[in-house]
C-alpha positions in Angstrom: 28.7 -29.8 -4.9 32.1 -30.5 -3.3 35.2 -28.5 -3.3 38.3 -30.7 -3.8 40.6 -27.6 -3.8 39.9 -26.6 -0.2 41.4 -27.1 3.1 39.2 -29.1 5.6 35.9 -27.4 6.0 35.5 -25.2 9.1 33.6 -26.7 12.0 30.6 -25.1 13.7 31.3 -22.3 16.0 34.3 -20.6 14.2 34.8 -17.7 11.8 31.9 -17.7 9.3 34.0 -15.7 6.9 35.8 -18.9 6.1 32.5 -20.6 5.5 31.6 -17.8 3.0 34.8 -18.1 1.1 35.3 -21.9 1.3 32.4 -23.8 0.0 28.7 -23.8 -1.0 26.1 -25.0 -3.4 23.4 -23.7 -5.7 19.7 -24.0 -4.5 16.5 -22.8 -6.0 16.8 -20.6 -9.2 20.6 -20.3 -9.3 20.8 -18.9 -5.7 24.2 -19.4 -4.2 24.1 -20.8 -0.6 27.5 -20.5 1.2 28.5 -23.3 3.5 26.9 -22.9 6.9 25.9 -19.3 6.9 23.4 -16.9 5.3 24.3 -14.5 2.5 22.4 -11.2 2.3 21.6 -10.0 -1.3 22.8 -6.4 -1.5 20.0 -5.2 -3.8 19.7 -2.4 -6.3 16.7 -0.2 -7.0 15.7 1.6 -10.2 15.3 5.4 -9.9 14.3 7.0 -13.2 16.9 5.6 -15.5 19.6 4.9 -12.9 20.2 1.8 -10.9 20.9 2.6 -7.3 22.7 0.0 -5.1 20.6 0.9 -2.1 21.9 -1.7 0.5 25.5 -1.2 -0.7 25.4 2.6 -0.5 23.8 2.4 2.9 26.6 0.2 4.2 29.3 2.5 2.7 27.6 5.7 3.9 27.3 4.1 7.4 31.1 3.4 7.5 31.7 7.0 6.3 29.4 8.3 8.9 31.8 7.0 11.6 34.6 8.8 9.8 36.1 5.6 8.3 37.0 5.2 4.7 36.3 2.2 2.6 39.5 1.0 0.9 39.8 -2.2 -1.1 42.4 -3.4 -3.6 42.6 -6.0 -6.3 45.9 -7.4 -7.4 46.2 -9.8 -10.3 45.4 -10.6 -13.9 42.4 -10.0 -16.1 40.2 -12.3 -14.1 40.9 -10.3 -10.9 40.3 -7.1 -13.0 36.8 -8.5 -13.9 35.9 -8.9 -10.2 37.2 -5.3 -9.6 35.1 -3.9 -12.4 32.0 -5.9 -11.3 32.3 -4.5 -7.8 32.7 -0.8 -8.8 29.9 -1.2 -11.3 27.7 -2.4 -8.5 28.8 0.5 -6.2 28.4 3.2 -8.9 25.1 1.8 -10.3 26.4 1.9 -13.9 28.6 -0.5 -15.9 32.3 0.4 -15.7 34.5 -0.5 -18.7 38.2 0.2 -19.1 39.6 1.4 -22.4 41.8 -1.1 -24.2 45.0 0.8 -23.4 44.3 0.7 -19.7 43.5 -3.0 -19.4 47.1 -4.0 -18.5 47.7 -1.0 -16.3 46.9 0.1 -12.7 43.7 2.0 -12.2 41.3 3.0 -9.4 37.8 4.1 -8.6 37.0 6.8 -6.0 33.8 8.2 -4.6 34.4 11.1 -2.2 30.8 11.3 -1.2 30.9 7.8 0.3 34.6 7.9 1.1 35.3 4.9 -1.1 38.4 4.0 -3.0 39.0 0.7 -4.8 42.4 0.1 -6.5 43.4 -2.4 -9.2 47.0 -3.3 -9.6 47.9 -5.2 -12.8 50.1 -8.0 -11.8 49.8 -10.9 -14.2 52.3 -13.1 -12.3 53.2 -13.6 -8.6 56.7 -12.1 -8.8 58.8 -9.4 -7.2 56.5 -6.7 -8.6 53.5 -8.1 -6.7 55.8 -8.4 -3.6 56.8 -4.7 -4.1 53.1 -3.6 -4.1 52.5 -5.5 -0.8 55.6 -4.1 0.8 54.4 -0.5 0.1 51.1 -1.3 1.7 52.8 -2.9 4.7 54.6 0.4 5.3 51.7 2.7 4.5 49.2 4.1 7.1 46.2 4.0 4.8 46.6 0.4 3.4 43.4 -1.1 1.9 41.2 -3.0 4.4 40.5 -5.8 2.0 43.0 -7.0 -0.6 42.0 -9.6 -3.2 44.8 -11.3 -5.1 45.0 -14.0 -7.7 47.0 -15.1 -10.7 47.9 -18.3 -12.7 46.6 -18.2 -16.2 49.4 -16.0 -17.5 52.1 -18.3 -16.0 50.4 -21.3 -17.7 50.2 -19.4 -21.0 53.8 -18.1 -21.1 55.3 -21.4 -20.0 53.0 -23.5 -22.2 52.0 -25.6 -19.2 55.6 -26.4 -18.1 56.0 -28.1 -14.7 59.1 -26.1 -14.1 57.0 -23.0 -14.2 54.6 -24.5 -11.6 57.5 -24.9 -9.2 58.6 -21.4 -9.8 55.0 -20.2 -9.2 55.0 -22.0 -5.9 58.3 -20.6 -4.8 57.4 -17.0 -5.7 54.0 -17.4 -3.9 55.7 -18.7 -0.8 57.8 -15.5 -0.6 54.7 -13.3 -1.3 52.7 -15.2 1.2 55.0 -13.9 4.0 54.2 -10.3 3.1 50.5 -11.1 2.8 50.5 -12.8 6.2 52.1 -9.7 7.9 49.4 -7.5 6.4 46.8 -10.0 7.6 48.2 -10.0 11.1 47.9 -6.2 11.1 44.1 -6.4 10.7 43.8 -6.4 6.9 41.6 -9.0 5.2 43.9 -10.8 2.7 42.2 -13.1 0.2 43.8 -15.3 -2.4 41.3 -16.2 -5.1 41.8 -19.6 -6.6 41.5 -20.0 -10.3 38.1 -20.7 -11.8 37.8 -23.5 -14.4 37.7 -22.6 -18.1 35.6 -23.8 -21.0 38.3 -25.4 -23.1 36.3 -25.8 -26.3 35.6 -22.0 -26.3 39.2 -20.9 -25.8 41.2 -18.9 -28.4 43.9 -21.1 -30.0 46.6 -18.9 -28.3 45.1 -20.0 -25.0 44.6 -23.7 -25.6 47.4 -24.6 -23.2 45.3 -23.2 -20.3 43.5 -26.4 -19.5 41.5 -27.3 -16.4 44.1 -29.9 -15.6 46.8 -27.1 -15.5 44.5 -24.9 -13.5 43.9 -27.7 -10.9 47.7 -28.1 -10.6 48.2 -24.4 -9.9 45.3 -24.3 -7.4 46.8 -27.3 -5.5 50.2 -25.6 -5.5 48.7 -22.4 -4.1 46.9 -24.3 -1.4 50.1 -26.1 -0.4 51.7 -22.8 0.2 48.9 -20.7 1.7 47.4 -23.3 4.1 50.4 -22.7 6.4 49.4 -19.0 6.9 46.5 -18.5 9.2 46.0 -14.8 8.3 45.4 -15.5 4.6 41.9 -16.5 3.4 41.7 -18.8 0.4 38.7 -17.9 -1.8 37.7 -21.3 -3.3 33.9 -20.9 -3.5 34.2 -18.7 -6.5 35.5 -21.6 -8.6 32.5 -23.7 -7.4 30.1 -20.9 -8.6 31.7 -20.9 -12.1 31.8 -24.7 -12.1 28.0 -24.9 -11.2 27.1 -22.3 -13.9 29.2 -24.1 -16.5 27.2 -27.3 -15.8 23.9 -25.5 -16.1 22.0 -25.5 -19.3 21.6 -21.7 -18.8 25.4 -21.2 -18.9 26.3 -17.9 -20.6 28.6 -17.9 -23.6 32.1 -16.3 -23.0 35.6 -16.5 -24.5 36.2 -19.6 -22.4 38.7 -17.9 -20.0 36.9 -15.0 -18.4 34.1 -15.1 -15.9 30.5 -14.9 -16.9 28.3 -11.9 -15.7 26.3 -14.1 -13.5 29.4 -15.6 -11.8 30.7 -12.0 -11.3 27.4 -11.0 -9.8 27.8 -13.8 -7.2 31.4 -12.9 -6.5 30.4 -9.3 -5.9 27.7 -10.4 -3.4 30.3 -12.5 -1.6 32.7 -9.5 -1.2 29.9 -7.2 0.0 28.8 -9.8 2.5 32.4 -10.1 3.7 32.7 -6.4 4.2 29.3 -5.1 5.2 27.5 -7.9 7.2 29.2 -7.2 10.5 28.4 -3.5 10.2 24.7 -3.8 9.2 21.8 -5.4 10.9 20.4 -7.6 8.1 18.8 -10.6 9.6 19.5 -12.7 6.5 23.2 -12.0 6.5 25.0 -14.1 9.1 28.2 -14.7 7.1 31.0 -12.7 8.6 28.6 -11.4 11.2 29.4 -11.6 14.9 26.7 -12.8 17.3 24.7 -10.3 19.3 26.1 -9.4 22.7 24.4 -11.2 25.6 22.6 -8.9 28.0 22.6 -9.2 31.7 18.9 -9.9 31.6 19.5 -12.9 29.3 22.2 -14.3 31.5 20.0 -13.8 34.6 17.0 -15.5 33.0 19.0 -18.5 31.9 20.8 -18.8 35.2 17.5 -18.7 37.1 15.9 -21.4 35.0 18.9 -23.7 35.2 19.0 -23.1 38.9 15.5 -24.5 39.2 16.6 -27.6 37.5 19.5 -28.0 40.0 17.1 -27.4 42.9 14.8 -30.1 41.4 17.7 -32.6 41.2 18.7 -31.8 44.8 15.2 -32.1 46.0 14.9 -35.5 44.3 18.1 -36.8 45.8 17.0 -35.6 49.3 13.7 -37.4 48.9 15.5 -40.6 47.9 17.8 -40.3 50.9 14.9 -39.6 53.2 12.9 -42.5 51.9 15.9 -44.8 52.4 16.5 -43.5 55.9 12.8 -43.9 56.8 12.8 -47.5 55.4 15.8 -48.4 57.5 14.1 -47.0 60.6 10.9 -48.9 59.9 12.6 -52.3 59.1 15.4 -52.1 61.5 16.6 -55.6 62.6 17.6 -54.1 66.0 14.3 -53.1 67.6 16.1 -52.5 71.0 17.7 -49.3 69.7 14.5 -47.8 68.2 11.6 -46.7 70.3 8.0 -46.3 69.2 8.4 -42.5 69.6 11.3 -42.6 67.1 9.2 -44.5 64.6 6.3 -42.1 64.9 8.6 -39.1 64.6 10.4 -40.6 61.6 7.1 -41.4 59.8 5.9 -37.8 60.5 9.1 -36.3 59.2 8.9 -38.6 56.1 5.2 -37.6 55.6 5.9 -33.9 55.9 8.9 -34.0 53.5 6.9 -36.2 51.0 4.1 -33.6 51.0 6.5 -30.8 50.5 8.3 -32.7 47.7 5.1 -33.5 45.9 4.1 -29.9 46.0 7.3 -28.2 44.9 9.1 -30.8 42.8 6.8 -30.4 39.7 7.3 -26.6 39.9 11.1 -26.7 40.0 11.4 -29.6 37.5 9.1 -27.8 35.0 11.0 -24.6 35.2 14.3 -26.5 35.0 13.1 -28.2 31.8 12.1 -24.8 30.4 15.6 -23.6 31.2 17.2 -26.5 29.2 14.9 -25.7 26.2 15.7 -22.0 26.4 19.4 -22.8 26.5 19.0 -24.8 23.3 17.0 -21.9 21.7 19.7 -19.5 22.7 22.5 -21.7 21.4 20.7 -22.2 18.0 19.7 -18.6 17.3 21.8 -16.2 19.4 25.2 -17.7 18.8 27.2 -18.8 15.7 27.8 -22.3 17.1 25.3 -23.9 14.7 25.1 -23.1 11.0 22.3 -21.4 9.2 21.1 -21.5 5.5 19.1 -19.1 3.5 15.6 -20.1 2.4 15.1 -20.8 -1.3 11.7 -21.5 -2.6 11.3 -24.5 -4.9 7.7 -25.6 -5.8 8.5 -29.3 -5.2 10.0 -28.6 -1.8 6.7 -27.0 -0.7 4.1 -29.3 -2.2 5.8 -32.7 -1.6 5.8 -32.4 2.3 2.3 -30.9 2.2 1.1 -34.0 0.2 3.0 -36.4 2.5 1.6 -34.8 5.7 -2.0 -35.0 4.4 -1.6 -38.7 3.4 -0.3 -39.5 6.9 -3.1 -37.4 8.5 -5.8 -39.3 6.6 -4.2 -42.6 7.5 -4.7 -41.8 11.2 -8.4 -40.9 10.8 -10.8 -42.4 13.4 -14.3 -41.7 14.8 -14.8 -39.1 17.4 -17.1 -39.4 20.4 -18.5 -35.9 19.6 -21.1 -35.1 17.0 -21.4 -31.3 17.4 -20.2 -28.8 14.9 -16.6 -27.7 15.6 -16.3 -30.2 18.5 -13.0 -30.4 20.4 -11.4 -33.2 18.2 -12.4 -31.3 15.0 -11.0 -28.0 16.1 -7.7 -29.6 17.3 -7.5 -31.3 13.9 -8.1 -28.0 12.1 -5.5 -26.2 14.1 -3.1 -29.1 13.6 -3.1 -29.3 9.8 -3.1 -25.5 9.5 -0.1 -25.3 11.8 1.8 -28.0 9.8 1.0 -26.1 6.5 2.3 -22.9 8.1 5.5 -24.6 9.2 6.2 -26.0 5.7 5.4 -22.5 4.3 7.9 -20.9 6.6 10.8 -23.3 6.1 10.5 -23.3 2.3 10.2 -19.5 1.9 7.0 -19.8 -0.1 5.8 -16.3 0.8 7.0 -14.9 -2.5 4.2 -16.9 -4.3 1.1 -14.7 -3.9 -1.6 -17.4 -4.1 0.2 -19.5 -1.4 0.7 -16.3 0.7 -3.0 -15.5 0.5 -4.1 -19.0 1.5 -1.7 -18.9 4.4 -3.4 -15.6 5.4 -6.7 -17.5 5.5 -5.2 -20.1 7.8 -4.0 -17.3 10.3 -7.4 -15.7 10.1 -9.1 -19.1 10.6 -7.1 -19.6 13.8 -8.4 -16.2 15.1 -11.9 -17.2 13.9 -11.7 -20.4 16.0 -10.4 -18.4 18.9 -13.3 -16.0 18.7 -15.8 -18.9 18.4 -14.2 -20.8 21.3 -14.1 -18.0 23.8 -17.6 -16.7 22.9 -19.0 -20.2 23.2 -17.3 -20.8 26.5 -18.6 -17.5 28.0 -22.1 -18.2 26.5 -22.4 -21.8 27.8 -20.4 -21.6 31.1 -20.9 -18.1 32.1 -17.4 -18.1 33.7 -16.0 -14.6 33.5 -13.9 -14.9 36.6 -10.5 -13.4 37.2 -9.1 -16.9 37.6 -10.3 -18.0 34.2 -8.9 -14.8 32.6 -5.5 -15.3 34.2 -5.3 -19.0 33.2 -6.0 -18.3 29.6 -3.5 -15.4 29.4 -0.8 -17.5 31.1 -1.2 -20.4 28.8 -1.0 -18.1 25.8 1.9 -15.9 27.0 4.2 -18.0 29.2 6.4 -19.3 26.4 6.6 -15.9 24.7 7.5 -14.0 27.9 10.3 -16.5 28.7 11.6 -16.2 25.1 11.5 -12.4 25.2 13.7 -12.5 28.3 16.0 -15.2 27.0 16.4 -14.2 23.4 16.3 -10.4 23.9 13.4 -9.9 21.5 10.4 -7.6 21.9 6.9 -9.0 22.7 5.7 -7.9 19.2 8.3 -10.1 17.5 6.0 -13.1 18.3 3.2 -11.2 16.7 0.5 -13.9 16.8 0.5 -14.2 20.6 0.0 -10.5 21.1 -2.7 -10.6 18.5 -4.8 -13.4 20.2 -4.0 -12.1 23.7 -5.3 -8.7 22.7 -8.5 -10.0 21.1 -9.1 -12.3 24.1 -8.8 -9.2 26.3 -11.3 -7.4 24.0 -13.7 -10.3 24.2 -13.3 -10.5 28.0 -13.6 -6.9 28.9 -15.0 -4.7 26.1 -16.5 -7.0 23.4 -16.9 -3.9 21.1 -14.6 -0.9 21.1 -14.0 1.4 18.1 -10.6 0.6 16.6 -9.6 4.3 16.5 -9.6 4.4 20.3 -6.9 1.7 20.4 -4.5 3.2 18.0 -4.9 6.8 19.1 -5.1 6.2 22.9 -4.0 2.7 23.8 -1.2 1.4 21.6 1.0 4.5 21.6 0.6 5.1 25.3 3.4 4.2 27.7 4.3 1.9 29.3 2.3 -0.7 27.4 3.4 0.7 24.1 6.4 -1.6 24.5 4.1 -4.6 23.9 3.1 -3.4 20.4 6.4 -2.0 18.9 9.4 -3.7 17.3 13.0 -3.2 18.3 13.0 0.0 16.3 10.2 1.5 18.4 7.9 1.2 15.4 4.2 0.3 15.7 3.6 -0.3 12.0 4.2 -4.1 12.4 1.4 -4.3 14.9 -0.9 -2.1 12.8 -0.2 -4.3 9.8 -1.0 -7.5 11.7 -4.1 -6.0 13.4 -5.5 -4.6 10.1 -5.2 -7.9 8.3 -7.3 -9.8 10.8 -9.3 -7.1 12.5 -12.6 -8.8 11.8 -11.6 -12.5 12.1 -12.4 -12.7 15.8 -15.7 -10.9 15.3 -16.6 -13.3 12.5 -15.9 -16.2 14.9 -18.1 -14.6 17.6 -20.9 -13.9 15.2 -20.8 -17.5 13.9 -20.8 -18.8 17.5 -23.9 -16.7 18.3 -25.7 -17.7 15.1 -24.8 -21.4 15.9 -26.3 -21.1 19.4 -29.4 -19.5 18.0 -29.8 -22.1 15.3 -29.6 -24.9 17.9 -32.1 -23.1 20.2 -34.6 -22.8 17.4 -34.0 -26.3 16.0 -32.8 -25.0 12.7 -30.2 -27.7 12.7 -29.6 -30.9 14.6 -26.0 -32.0 15.2 -26.7 -34.2 18.2 -26.4 -37.4 16.2 -24.5 -38.9 13.3 -26.9 -37.8 10.6 -26.6 -34.9 8.1 -27.3 -31.4 9.3 -30.1 -30.7 6.8 -32.3 -32.5 4.3 -30.7 -33.7 1.0 -31.8 -30.7 -1.0 -30.6 -28.1 1.5 -27.4 -30.0 2.0 -26.6 -30.1 -1.7 -27.4 -26.4 -2.1 -25.1 -25.4 0.8 -22.4 -27.7 -0.5 -22.6 -26.2 -3.9 -22.4 -22.6 -2.5 -19.5 -23.6 -0.3 -17.5 -25.0 -3.2 -18.2 -21.7 -5.1 -17.0 -19.7 -2.1 -13.7 -21.7 -1.9 -13.2 -21.6 -5.6 -14.0 -17.9 -5.8 -11.4 -17.0 -3.2 -8.7 -19.2 -4.8 -9.5 -17.5 -8.2 -9.1 -14.1 -6.5 -5.7 -15.0 -5.2 -4.6 -16.0 -8.7 -5.8 -12.8 -10.2 -4.4 -10.6 -7.4 -1.4 -8.7 -8.7 0.5 -7.7 -5.5 0.5 -8.4 -1.7 -0.7 -4.9 -0.7 -3.6 -5.2 -3.1 -4.6 -8.6 -1.7 -4.1 -7.6 1.9 -6.4 -4.6 1.5 -9.3 -6.8 0.6 -8.4 -9.8 2.7 -10.0 -8.7 6.0 -13.4 -8.1 4.4 -13.8 -11.4 2.5 -11.8 -13.9 4.6 -15.0 -15.2 6.3 -16.1 -16.7 2.9 -13.5 -19.5 2.6 -13.5 -20.1 6.4 -17.3 -20.6 6.6 -17.3 -22.5 3.3 -14.7 -25.0 4.6 -16.5 -25.2 8.0 -19.8 -26.1 6.3 -18.2 -28.6 3.9 -16.5 -30.2 6.9 -19.7 -30.5 9.0 -22.7 -31.0 6.6 -22.2 -34.7 6.3 -22.6 -36.7 9.6 -19.8 -39.1 8.4 -17.3 -36.3 7.9 -18.4 -34.4 11.0 -17.8 -37.3 13.4 -14.4 -38.4 11.8 -11.1 -36.7 12.6 -7.4 -37.2 12.2 -5.7 -38.0 15.5 -2.4 -37.2 13.8 -3.5 -33.6 13.0 -5.3 -33.3 16.4 -2.1 -34.1 18.3 -0.3 -31.3 16.5 -3.3 -29.0 17.1 -3.0 -29.4 20.8 0.5 -27.9 20.7 -0.1 -25.6 17.8 0.7 -22.4 19.8 4.0 -23.7 21.0 4.9 -24.9 17.5 4.1 -21.5 16.1 6.2 -19.6 18.6 9.2 -21.8 19.2 9.8 -22.4 15.5 11.4 -18.9 15.4 14.5 -20.1 17.2 15.1 -23.9 16.8 13.7 -24.7 13.4 14.1 -21.4 11.5 17.1 -19.2 12.2 18.3 -15.6 12.1 14.9 -14.1 13.2 13.0 -16.4 10.8 15.0 -15.4 7.7 17.0 -18.6 7.5 16.9 -22.3 8.4 18.8 -24.0 11.2 21.5 -26.4 10.1 22.7 -29.2 12.4 23.8 -31.6 9.7 25.6 -29.5 7.0 25.6 -31.1 3.5 22.6 -33.3 4.2 19.5 -31.1 3.8 16.9 -33.9 4.1 18.5 -35.5 7.2 19.0 -32.0 8.6 15.3 -31.1 8.3 14.3 -34.4 9.9 16.6 -34.0 12.8 15.7 -30.3 13.5 12.0 -31.1 13.1 12.2 -33.9 15.6 14.0 -31.7 18.2 11.7 -28.8 17.4 8.5 -30.8 17.9 9.8 -32.4 21.1 10.7 -29.0 22.5 7.2 -27.7 21.6 5.5 -30.6 23.2 7.6 -30.2 26.4 6.8 -26.5 26.6 3.1 -27.3 26.3 3.4 -29.8 29.2 5.5 -27.4 31.2 2.9 -24.6 30.8 0.1 -26.9 31.9 2.1 -28.0 34.9 2.8 -24.5 36.0 -0.8 -23.2 35.8 -1.8 -24.4 39.3 1.3 -22.7 40.8 1.0 -19.4 38.9 -2.8 -19.2 38.8 -4.2 -20.9 41.9 -7.9 -21.3 42.4 -7.9 -18.8 45.2 -8.2 -15.3 43.6 -6.1 -13.7 46.4 -3.1 -15.9 45.6 -3.6 -15.3 41.9 -3.7 -11.5 42.5 -0.5 -11.8 44.6 1.3 -13.6 41.7 0.1 -11.0 39.2 1.5 -8.2 41.4 4.8 -10.1 41.8 5.0 -10.4 38.0 4.4 -6.7 37.6 7.1 -5.9 40.2 9.5 -8.0 38.2 8.6 -6.2 35.0 9.1 -2.7 36.5 12.9 -2.8 36.8 13.1 -4.4 33.3 11.0 -1.6 31.9 13.0 1.1 33.6 16.2 -0.5 32.2 14.8 -0.6 28.7 13.4 3.0 29.0 9.8 2.2 28.1 8.6 5.2 30.2 11.0 7.7 28.5 9.1 10.2 26.4 12.1 10.7 24.0 11.7 7.1 22.7 8.4 8.2 21.1 10.7 9.5 18.3 11.6 6.9 15.7 15.4 6.9 16.0 18.0 4.4 14.9 19.3 1.9 17.5 23.0 1.2 17.5 24.5 -1.8 19.2 28.2 -2.1 19.8 29.8 -5.4 18.9 33.3 -6.8 19.2 34.5 -6.5 15.6 38.3 -7.0 15.4 38.5 -6.3 11.7 36.2 -3.2 11.7 37.5 -1.5 14.9 34.2 -2.1 16.7 31.9 0.0 14.5 28.3 -0.2 15.8 26.0 -2.4 13.8 23.3 -0.6 12.0 19.6 -1.1 12.9 17.1 -1.4 10.1 15.6 1.9 11.3 18.6 3.7 9.8 17.2 3.3 6.3 14.6 6.0 6.6 13.6 5.5 3.0 12.2 2.0 3.7 8.5 1.7 3.9 7.7 0.3 7.3 4.6 -1.7 6.4 5.2 -4.4 7.4 8.5 -4.1 9.3 11.4 -6.1 8.0 12.0 -7.4 11.5 9.9 -10.4 10.8 9.7 -12.9 8.0 6.6 -14.8 9.0 3.3 -14.1 7.2 
């Protein structure tokens, strides 16, 4: 949908309020998507027989808490009055209707409890009376913070569509615009609302002169006048909303002139996003929201990583110069000036430098590349430079890429050199296709569909199942329980997350999957079996490591929710690994060749039971009524579909020895894909989607996906390249590096106060931002809403 009545669209990196008011499109089930930013839905909740606007009231109460009043004003004709009534109806929680005698008069709504006042000034034409209203506000100390104006239909009606009236309209508006511009320069938000189209066939005969052609002329005239004033915002997205709803088969009947209830609902949400987003901490509301302040730690981390890249470049140039110098010495055409001693010394210097270069260059270059990737992550997700869109689930958008990926995966099927159950190629393939399904699930916002959500839960549990199986099998067969092995595994799993925590200013628990697999690997390595009560009563809430399991609100419920969902998945994997080793030892199965695991009768029976297991679980997900109900049962029965799939995949020798190289490649970088998607594929802490090519959703997803996969692959290579430096084979050097890492964490922990006992209390966290139009009110943390049920925490949108 394009907006022909709009000034050139704003470019990335500037005021997103203009994006909110300028353009947009419908996606999903009539969900309005503003141009380039994410719009939060200020929801209502039903309490007894009253509708309570929870998010809206929280915003207004928060403003009142800081001793500021909320003052808005609407100036215009009956269409502006509709927007006024829709807004105060949303605030009050009940429909507000004006008596017939007050429809053409000034009125106001006031709520002393929330310190809210909303005025409506009836001004059907932009004339001296409208100018008089603005002049009074210009001289008043308590002028409204947001003023919405609009008018044209009365001028068209009275003049019967005369062109002379259009010129008079433009002249009057140019005079009024000067007063509006002065108010805007004083910190007020001045918005001129363009006229929405009408349904000409539904108009009353007395309004037949109000045609869309006339409305377009008046809108163009208003734009010609107002585009010269930088402090006046032109609200043109409202007409696109009405236009889109009129084109819909679900369009609501009206008198042809006034706005439909659905259009008014969207307009109300736009105004609330305009006013509240920069004061609240809603992750899915980036319109009119300033970026987070950059901490000293973030700056230091980025500077250090980029410095390593500069060192690598310098080292490379020095090597080239040294090689060139050594070559000139060796091949000098003037042997009289060069002695044998000089040659020997030059070769020794070159050899020493080459040895030093070969040792340190990969370290510096790998950290430098990590710095470039972190800078890209920071630019995408911690600034407003790139645009962001809300997620909107559409069934076709989910199933089409799933089908395409599986067709491509099957196309790249080839024979493996392994024949064992769950051999390396097969587990990489399994992780690969599971990760791709999760990525599609995240970017399409499919979590609202319970059957899809529950099948994704199986995938996450299957990853933990494979982790338990793999670690147990390694310990069983290799017997390697060394400190070096432990450090290598923990480094590979946590390097990317630790760097992201430092760069993106997010807690460790934000990347919940890595804490989960790291914790369970620690359990496997050290304890194997420990009662869960000990962890939650003694370990997880004990400082200083409590910081690893809480969200930004110092809340452990997110960790409890994630742990509870998959608390047996690792154990299931370990039990399966033990049963598999025993079955091999006692010749219960033979997977050392390309034949089937069992005889025909046993194989058919197991296949039938596996199909029943998969079908039974899918039936359960369809019958399940709610996510809490499904989650409560999930951890006890998740082994059924996992083992069923595993058996179906391995009973046949043909299937067992075939794998998809396409899926296996993604499986090798699955951890990096899972973690780094938070910042350079998704956006706004996973609530939105990154936009690099606005207006071209398919091209945008292809571009962001390509950059995202490249970054994940590079981070995988970087992590592997750093392992020998961070975890050397000599345990003394490894212990030294561990102690250095702890010493680095201590000042960070002291700065963040992770040892302070007072933080054990669940308190709101307020962050001060630079907010010109709101006098730098602190932004509200999600912890402020004490009525919210914190299970799971709203800090994360992933499953």
